[in-house]
C-alpha positions as CSV (number, residue, x, y, z in Angstrom):
1,M,5.9,32.6,-3.0
2,E,7.3,30.4,-0.2
3,L,5.4,27.2,-1.0
4,S,3.8,25.8,-4.1
5,I,1.3,23.0,-3.7
6,V,0.7,21.0,-6.8
7,G,-2.7,19.3,-6.6
8,G,-6.0,20.4,-5.1
9,G,-7.4,17.2,-3.7
10,P,-7.7,16.5,0.1
11,A,-3.9,16.3,0.6
12,G,-3.2,19.6,-1.2
13,L,-6.1,21.4,0.5
14,S,-5.0,20.2,3.9
15,A,-1.5,21.3,3.2
16,G,-2.8,24.7,2.2
17,I,-4.7,25.1,5.4
18,Y,-1.8,24.2,7.6
19,A,0.7,26.2,5.6
20,G,-1.4,29.3,5.8
21,R,-2.0,28.9,9.5
22,L,1.8,28.7,10.0
23,G,2.2,31.9,8.1
24,L,3.6,30.5,4.8
25,E,2.6,32.2,1.6
26,S,1.3,29.4,-0.6
27,I,-0.6,28.7,-3.8
28,I,-2.5,25.6,-4.6
29,F,-2.5,24.7,-8.3
30,E,-5.2,22.3,-9.6
31,R,-5.5,21.4,-13.2
32,G,-9.1,20.3,-13.0
33,M,-11.8,20.9,-10.4
34,V,-10.6,21.2,-6.8
35,G,-11.3,18.0,-4.9
36,G,-9.9,15.6,-7.5
37,L,-11.2,12.0,-7.4
38,L,-13.0,12.8,-4.1
39,R,-15.7,14.4,-6.2
40,E,-16.4,11.1,-7.9
41,A,-17.2,9.3,-4.6
42,P,-21.0,9.0,-4.2
43,W,-20.7,8.8,-0.4
44,I,-17.9,9.0,2.2
45,E,-18.8,7.2,5.4
46,N,-15.5,7.0,7.3
47,Y,-14.4,10.6,7.5
48,P,-14.3,11.4,11.2
49,G,-17.1,13.7,12.4
50,E,-19.0,13.7,9.1
51,G,-20.9,10.3,9.2
52,R,-22.3,10.0,5.7
53,I,-21.4,12.8,3.3
54,S,-21.2,13.0,-0.5
55,G,-17.7,13.4,-2.0
56,N,-18.8,16.6,-3.7
57,E,-20.0,18.2,-0.4
58,L,-16.9,17.2,1.4
59,A,-14.7,18.6,-1.4
60,D,-16.7,21.9,-1.3
61,R,-16.2,22.2,2.5
62,M,-12.5,21.5,2.2
63,R,-12.1,24.0,-0.7
64,D,-13.9,26.8,1.2
65,H,-11.8,26.2,4.3
66,A,-8.6,26.2,2.3
67,K,-9.5,29.5,0.6
68,E,-9.2,31.2,4.0
69,F,-5.5,30.3,4.2
70,A,-4.1,29.8,0.6
71,E,-4.7,31.1,-2.9
72,I,-6.3,28.4,-5.1
73,R,-5.7,28.4,-8.8
74,E,-8.4,26.1,-10.2
75,G,-8.0,25.0,-13.8
76,E,-4.3,26.0,-13.9
77,E,-2.1,23.0,-14.7
78,V,1.6,22.8,-13.7
79,L,3.5,21.7,-16.8
80,L,7.0,21.7,-15.5
81,V,8.9,22.1,-12.2
82,E,12.7,22.7,-12.4
83,R,15.5,23.9,-10.1
84,K,16.5,27.5,-10.0
85,G,19.5,27.7,-7.6
86,E,18.2,26.7,-4.2
87,D,14.6,27.5,-5.3
88,F,12.2,26.2,-7.9
89,L,10.6,27.4,-11.1
90,L,7.1,26.4,-12.0
91,K,5.7,26.7,-15.5
92,T,1.9,26.5,-15.7
93,T,-0.7,26.9,-18.4
94,S,-1.1,30.5,-17.2
95,G,2.4,31.7,-16.3
96,T,5.7,31.2,-14.5
97,Y,6.2,31.2,-10.7
98,E,9.1,30.9,-8.3
99,A,8.8,29.0,-5.0
100,K,11.1,28.1,-2.2
101,G,9.4,24.7,-1.6
102,I,7.1,22.3,-3.4
103,I,4.5,19.8,-2.2
104,F,3.4,17.3,-4.8
105,A,-0.2,16.3,-4.0
106,T,-1.0,15.2,-7.5
107,G,-3.0,12.2,-6.6
108,T,-3.9,9.4,-9.0
109,Q,-5.9,8.8,-12.1
110,R,-8.2,6.0,-13.0
111,R,-6.5,2.9,-14.4
112,K,-7.9,1.5,-17.7
113,L,-8.7,-2.1,-18.5
114,G,-6.8,-2.0,-21.8
115,V,-9.2,-4.1,-23.7
116,P,-10.7,-3.6,-27.2
117,G,-13.7,-1.3,-27.3
118,E,-12.8,0.6,-24.1
119,E,-11.6,3.7,-25.9
120,E,-14.1,3.4,-28.7
121,F,-17.1,3.4,-26.4
122,L,-15.9,5.9,-23.9
123,G,-18.9,8.2,-23.4
124,R,-21.1,5.8,-25.2
125,G,-21.6,3.3,-22.4
126,V,-18.1,3.1,-20.9
127,S,-17.5,5.3,-17.8
128,Y,-15.1,5.6,-14.9
129,C,-17.5,7.6,-12.7
130,A,-20.9,6.4,-11.4
131,V,-21.6,9.7,-9.8
132,C,-21.0,11.5,-13.1
133,D,-22.8,9.1,-15.5
134,G,-24.9,6.8,-13.4
135,P,-28.2,8.8,-13.7
136,L,-28.1,8.1,-17.5
137,F,-28.5,4.4,-16.8
138,K,-31.4,4.4,-14.4
139,G,-33.5,1.3,-14.9
140,K,-30.9,-0.2,-17.2
141,R,-28.4,-3.1,-16.9
142,V,-24.9,-2.1,-16.0
143,A,-21.7,-3.9,-15.3
144,V,-19.1,-2.7,-12.7
145,I,-15.6,-4.0,-13.3
146,G,-13.4,-4.5,-10.3
147,G,-13.3,-6.0,-6.8
148,G,-12.0,-3.4,-4.4
149,N,-13.6,-0.6,-2.4
150,S,-14.0,1.7,-5.4
151,A,-15.8,-1.0,-7.4
152,A,-18.1,-1.8,-4.4
153,V,-19.0,1.8,-3.8
154,E,-19.7,2.3,-7.5
155,A,-21.9,-0.7,-7.6
156,L,-23.9,0.3,-4.5
157,H,-24.4,3.8,-5.9
158,L,-25.7,2.5,-9.2
159,K,-28.1,0.1,-7.4
160,E,-29.4,3.0,-5.2
161,I,-30.3,5.1,-8.3
162,G,-32.2,2.2,-9.9
163,C,-29.7,0.3,-12.1
164,V,-29.6,-3.5,-12.4
165,V,-26.0,-4.1,-11.4
166,T,-23.6,-7.0,-12.0
167,L,-20.1,-6.7,-10.5
168,I,-17.4,-8.6,-12.5
169,H,-14.1,-9.4,-10.9
170,R,-11.2,-11.5,-12.2
171,R,-10.5,-13.1,-8.8
172,G,-12.4,-15.6,-6.7
173,E,-13.3,-13.2,-4.0
174,L,-13.7,-9.4,-3.6
175,R,-11.1,-7.2,-1.9
176,A,-13.6,-4.7,-0.7
177,E,-14.2,-4.0,3.0
178,R,-16.5,-6.5,4.7
179,A,-18.9,-3.7,5.6
180,L,-19.3,-2.8,1.9
181,Q,-19.7,-6.4,0.9
182,E,-22.5,-7.0,3.4
183,R,-24.5,-4.2,1.8
184,M,-24.3,-5.7,-1.7
185,R,-27.5,-7.8,-1.6
186,G,-29.3,-7.5,-4.9
187,I,-26.1,-7.0,-6.8
188,S,-25.1,-10.0,-9.0
189,L,-21.5,-11.2,-8.8
190,K,-19.4,-12.8,-11.6
191,L,-16.2,-13.9,-10.0
192,N,-13.2,-15.5,-11.6
193,T,-14.2,-13.6,-14.7
194,R,-12.2,-11.4,-17.0
195,V,-13.4,-8.9,-19.6
196,K,-11.9,-9.6,-23.0
197,E,-13.7,-7.1,-25.1
198,I,-16.4,-4.4,-25.1
199,T,-18.7,-4.5,-28.1
200,G,-21.7,-2.6,-29.5
201,D,-22.9,-0.4,-32.4
202,D,-23.6,3.2,-31.6
203,K,-23.3,2.4,-27.9
204,V,-22.3,-0.5,-25.7
205,R,-24.3,-3.7,-26.1
206,K,-22.3,-6.6,-24.9
207,L,-19.2,-7.7,-23.0
208,L,-17.1,-10.7,-24.1
209,L,-16.2,-12.5,-20.8
210,E,-13.7,-15.3,-20.0
211,D,-13.9,-17.6,-17.1
212,V,-10.3,-17.6,-15.8
213,V,-10.7,-21.1,-14.3
214,T,-12.3,-23.0,-17.2
215,G,-11.4,-20.7,-20.1
216,R,-15.0,-20.6,-21.2
217,I,-16.1,-17.6,-23.2
218,E,-19.5,-16.0,-22.9
219,E,-21.4,-12.9,-24.2
220,F,-22.9,-10.7,-21.5
221,E,-25.5,-8.2,-22.5
222,T,-25.3,-4.8,-20.8
223,D,-26.2,-1.1,-21.4
224,G,-23.2,0.3,-19.6
225,V,-19.8,-0.5,-18.2
226,F,-18.3,1.2,-15.2
227,I,-14.6,0.5,-14.8
228,A,-13.1,0.6,-11.3
229,V,-9.9,-1.3,-11.4
230,G,-7.7,1.0,-9.3
231,E,-5.6,4.0,-9.9
232,E,-2.1,4.9,-11.1
233,P,0.0,7.8,-9.7
234,N,0.4,11.2,-11.3
235,S,4.1,11.3,-10.6
236,S,5.6,12.4,-13.9
237,L,6.2,16.0,-12.8
238,A,8.0,14.9,-9.7
239,A,10.0,12.3,-11.6
240,A,11.2,14.9,-14.1
241,L,12.5,17.0,-11.2
242,G,14.5,14.0,-10.0
243,V,12.3,12.9,-7.2
244,E,12.8,9.3,-6.3
245,L,9.9,6.9,-7.1
246,E,9.2,3.4,-5.8
247,G,7.1,0.4,-6.9
248,G,4.3,1.3,-9.2
249,G,5.6,4.8,-9.9
250,Y,4.5,6.2,-6.5
251,I,6.6,9.0,-5.0
252,K,8.9,7.8,-2.2
253,A,8.5,9.9,0.9
254,D,9.5,9.4,4.5
255,R,7.4,9.7,7.6
256,T,7.7,13.5,7.5
257,Q,6.6,13.5,3.8
258,R,10.1,14.6,2.7
259,T,11.5,13.3,-0.6
260,N,15.1,12.8,-1.6
261,I,15.3,16.4,-2.7
262,P,15.5,19.1,0.0
263,K,12.4,21.3,0.2
264,V,10.3,18.9,-2.0
265,Y,7.5,17.0,-0.3
266,A,4.8,14.6,-1.3
267,A,1.4,13.8,0.2
268,G,-1.7,11.8,-0.5
269,D,-2.5,9.1,-3.0
270,V,0.6,9.8,-5.1
271,T,2.7,8.3,-2.3
272,G,0.8,5.0,-2.4
273,G,-0.6,3.2,0.6
274,P,-4.2,3.1,1.6
275,R,-6.2,5.5,-0.6
276,Q,-8.3,7.1,2.1
277,V,-9.3,10.8,2.5
278,V,-8.3,11.0,6.1
279,I,-4.8,9.7,5.3
280,A,-4.4,12.1,2.4
281,C,-5.4,15.0,4.7
282,S,-3.0,13.9,7.5
283,Q,-0.1,13.6,5.0
284,G,-0.9,17.1,3.6
285,A,-0.7,18.5,7.1
286,I,2.6,16.8,7.9
287,A,4.1,18.0,4.6
288,A,3.2,21.6,5.4
289,L,4.7,21.3,8.9
290,S,7.9,19.9,7.5
291,A,8.0,22.6,4.9
292,F,7.6,25.3,7.6
293,E,10.4,23.8,9.6
294,D,12.7,23.6,6.5
295,L,11.9,27.0,5.0
296,R,12.3,28.8,8.3
297,V,15.0,26.6,10.0
298,P,16.4,24.3,7.3
299,Y,16.9,20.8,8.7
300,W,20.0,20.2,6.6
301,K,21.7,23.2,8.0
302,K,21.1,22.4,11.7
């Protein structure tokens, strides 16, 4: 194949569409379900032309479009990427492939709080996805941990489906967009508050909270905990190949999405910056355009 695209989120799917339209033979490898974290978004309200659309529906539309131009290997994880002369060898859970170019669109994964009880109660009251698990808590008390857009969206979704929601944030003000904050009427806020421990019996019952200003400790009763404290990049595959990383472990790419290794590109959330669907899509398109230029008329040989 000419181009391997590692990751089937918005960036990878956009890259596949552009690569195919340019005539590049490409395969998109996605270890989970195509769409990535986009599928966990209850609603997307800022994707041009769509108005308000669920993350699942938008992911399905992108997948169906990409299928017209690229082969998609859903559920096939890339385990290793290494050099083979001027090309690359990919080892996956299903086989071995050769490619002339690589686009890393591996996205991010949910960051954990790292507090006692988080792992113990996973699936028993602790969740990282309101879309996935929210319906289980209809009519119950839930806490959302975080202060950014992701936390605000999770809290709003849980409120919409009938949960009694409290949002807990360690800082004195939220980082979420003003438009989201203005819609959060009916959602209780606990600011300057840090979660120290998640406790319970067969399921979550309480949170142990600390006021970061006074140091006061309190118990907070809840039936569920939804953690939305950001993401961390899935950049280990690229790093093992020798791709340069920058702060926080994100892949360093220039404005053309090229990395420090010729014919290796990166796009989407794994490169850092604003985690927005439209930005991931645009970077995927740019990466495919750069790959086309390099594979057909290598820029380092001009």
